N, C-alpha and C positions, 0 to 999 in steps of 0.2 A: 581778505585772500586768505589769512590763515585759517579763519573759521572754516571756509569753503574747502580748504584742503583736508581738515579735520574732518569735515563732513563725508566729504567723497570716501576718505581711508574708513570713516566708520560703517558706510553703506556697503563699501568691498568687504570689509571684515564680515558684515552680517549675512551677504550674498554667499560669501564663501561658507560659512556655516551653514547657512540653507541648502547649499548643494551638497555638501558634505553628508549631510544628514539625509537628503534625498537620495543620494547615490548608495547608501548603506542597503546591502541585500541583506534580506531575511536569511537566516541560515536553517536548513531543514537537512535532517538525516533521515535515511530509509534503513531498517534493520529488516534482513530476512533471509530468505533461501532461493533457490531457483524459480518460486512464483513471483518473486520481487525482480530478480535480474533478467528473467525472460527465457529461461532455457528452451531449446529446440523450436526456436522461431529467430526471425531476423532483427528482432528487439533485443537480443542478448547483446550484441556489439554495437547497436545503435546509437550514434552520436556521442560515443564514449568520452569525446575529449572536451564534452560541455559539462562533465560532471566530475565529482572528485571520488574515484574508487578507493577507499582507504585499504583495500588489500591489495591495491596496484594490479588488479588482473585483467585492466582494459575492458570492464563492464559498463555498458550503459544503462540497458534495461528499461524498466518502467521509470525508474527515475530519470533516466534523459527524456523519455516522453512528458513527463512532469514539467521538465525544465523548459521543453520546447514552449509546451502549452503556456507557460506563465510567460515566457518571452513575447508570445503572440498578444497576450492579454495586456502587454504593458506593465507588468509586475517583476519586481526584481529579486530572485531566490539564488543565494549560493546551495548549490544542492550536493550532497555527501550521500553515500551508500556504503554499507560492509553487510555483505552477503556470503553465503556458504552454501553448498547444495545438502539436502537431505537433514537438516536439522530444525530445532526449534530455538525458542528463545532462552533456554537452558545454556544450549552449547555458546552461544555469544557471550552468556554471562562468564562462562569458565575460558573461552578462548579470544575473546574480544574486548574484554572489559576496559583496557587502557586505552583503545582506540576511540572507544564511544563516550567515555566519561568526561563529557566536555560540555560547557555552556550553549545548548542549541536553542535556537527559538521554536522550532517545530521538529518532533519526533514521531515516527510513524513506525509502528511495531508490526510484523508479520510472523507467525510461527509455523510449527509443523502441520501439513496438510489434513492429518487426521485427530489434530490436538495433542496425541502423546503417541508414539510408533509402539509402543508395548501395550497399551490399554486404548485403544482407537475409540474415538468418541468421548474420552475422559478429560475434562480441561482442566483437571486439578494441577497440573505442571503448569499450564498456561497462566492460570489465576496465580499462582506462586512466583513465577518470573516475572510476569508483566507488572506486577506489584514492587518487585525488586528494582525493575529498570525504573518505573515510575518515581519512586523514591531517589534513586539515584540522580535521574535527570532533574527532578525538582531541586535536589540540594545545591546542584549547580547554577540553576536559574528558576526560581520560583514562579517565574511568569511562564514557564514552557508550556507549550500547546501539545500534549501527549494524546495519540490516537493508534487504536488498533486497526489492523486490515482482517476482516472475515473473509475467508477465501469460499472457493467454490466446490460445488459436487464433482467427485471424479468419476466419469464415466465408466472406468475400468473397474472400479470397485461396487459399482451399481449394476452394471450388465455383465461381467464376466469374472470377476475375482471375489472369491469368499471374504466377506467382512460385514460388519453391522448393517450395511446399507444394500447388501447384494437382494435384488429382488425387489426392491422398494422403488417408489417414484423417484425420478431423477432430482427432484428438490430436496429430498429427506435429508440428504447429507448436507446441503448448503444449510438447511434450515437448524440442523445440530450444530455446527459450527458456528452459525450465527449466536446461538444462544449460549455455546462455550464461550466466546468472546466477550457477549453481554455480560456475562457472569464475572469475567475478569475485569471489564470496565467498572462495574457495580462495586467491586472488592476494594478499587482505590479510588479517593475523591480527586486524584492526581490527575487519573485519566479522564480526558474530555468526552470520548465517545468511540464508536464503532465506525468505521466505514464499511459499508455492507455491500463488498464486491461481489461477494455469492450471491446475494438475492439480486443483485443487477444481472448475472448470469442467469438466473430463475425467471425474470423478468423478461429478458431477451428471447428466451426460449417460450414463454407463454405468450408474448407478442408476437409470435410467427418470425420475429428477426435471426433466431438462431436454431440451427437442429437440436432435437431431444436426445436423439440417440445415432452417433456416429457408426456404429457397427452396423445400422441398417442402410447407411448412405445417406448423404444430404440432399434434401431436396432443393430444386431449381429455386432460387431467389433467397436462399437462406443461407447464413454462415456457420461455419463450424467453429465454436469457440474453443475446440481443444486442438492440441497438436498430434502428431501420428500415433503417439503412445495412450492418448485418451485420457490423461489425466494431466498432464501440463498443459498450459493454454497455448492457443494458436496467436499469431499476432493481432486477431481480431479481439482474442479474448484478454490479451497484455493491454490493448488500445484501450477495451472497455475499463479494465482496471485503473488505467492511468486518468481516464476522464472522471471517474468517481473519485480517485485521490485529489485531483484538480479542483474539482468542485467543492469537496469536504473542508479541503485545507483552506482555499482562498476564499470560499464563499461565492465564488463566480459561477455563473450558469455554464455549463459546457455547451449547450446549443449557441453561444455565443462565439465559437471558434468557427462555426461555420463551415459550408461545405467544400471550400476549399482550404482545411486546414493542412497545414504542410507535412506533419508526418504521415497524416493518411494518405496522402498524394505520393509521397515517397516511399511508402509502404505497399502501392497498388491498388488501394480502395477505390470502388466507385463510389460517385457522389452519394448514390441512393444507400449503401452501405455507412458512409460516414456521418450523413444524418439520421440514419436509423439508430446507430449507436450512441450518438449524442442525446437523440431523444430517451433512449432507454436509461443512460445516466441522470439526466434532467428528472425524469419521471421518479426514480428510484431515490435520490437525494432530496425530492420534495415528499415522499411518502412518509407516511407514519411509521414510527418504530415498528419492528415485527412482534406479532402478539401471539407466535407459535410456541413460546417458550414456557415450560413449567417453571414453577417457583423454584429457585436453586438451592440446594443443601447448603448450609452454612458452613463457610471457610475459616478454619482457624488463620489467626492472623501470625504473621512470620516476620521478624526483624533481619533485613539483609546486612551481609557484613560490609564493611566499609571497602573490603576487595573481594574478588571473585574468590570461589573456592579453588582450591590447588589441584584437585584431582582433574585428569584430563578426560575428555569425552571424545570417543575416536568419531570421525565423518563419517556419515552414513551416506549410502549411494543413492538412494531412492528417497522421494519426497515424501 
C-alpha cells in the first residue's frame, strides 16, 4: 500500500512537472516604430490587452496580430513590444535599453523606413545597431532567436516625394531595404535572418492581389497595402506583415490559419482577401533568398558598450 501511495505521488509530481514545462510560453520581443505598432490603421490598438506594451501606451499593433495567430495555431507565446514613431534601432539603444535588456527567447527588430533618416538608403546605422542589439540579447540568452524585419516600398517616396527612389519602379525601394537588412544580418552571426516583409508587399503587387500605385486609384478586386498617407501600411499591409512574422518565427504555414482567421474577420476582410494574403505570405516564405543585392562593402566591427550612450536622441515625427 505504501508503495502504491509512493508511486502515485511520483506520477503526480512528474505530471505536474510536464504540465509546467508545457505551459511555459516562449517569450518574444518586437522592437520597432509605427511600422510595427500599426499606425493609421485599426491594427494600432487591436487587442492591446493580449500583449505587453513596455511603454504602457495601449498598443496592440502587429505584435497583437502575431499573438492571435499563435493562439489559433495552438502555440504559446508571451508577446512584448517596445515601439516609438519615426525612429530606428539607434533610438531604442539610447532610450529603451533598460526595458529591453532581458533574456528573451525571440527578438524581432525593425528600424527606420529609409534605413537612415539623414542618408536614405545607407545601411550603415542599421548594421551597427543591429549588431549591438544582437550582442546584447545574446549575452542575456545565448540561444535567443534574433531576426530583422525588412520593410516595404513607400509609395509617397516613389511617386510624389523627392527621394533616391522617386521615379523608379515601386519595387526598387523594397529591394534596397532588403539588401540593407541582409547586410546587417550578415554582419552578425547572432542574427538568424531577415523577414522579407517588403518583398511580400512586392509579391502581392506582382500577383495582382494589391495595387501598385494608390495615387492612380485602386482597381476593383485589389487591396491597397498603404494607409491614406501612402507610406504607412493599411490594415491589409500590417496583416501581411504579421503573417510573415508568424511564419518566419514559428515555422508554421500562414495558409493553415484558413479562410476564417479571426483577425481578418474582425478587421472586415473578405474571405478572398484573407486567402490571397495568406497565399502571398506562404509563397514569399518559401521563396529563395533575394538575388537583387550587390555585394555589400565591408563594415568595420564595433564593440557595443555595456550600457547605451548617454546622449539623448529626439523623437522624430515621421517614419
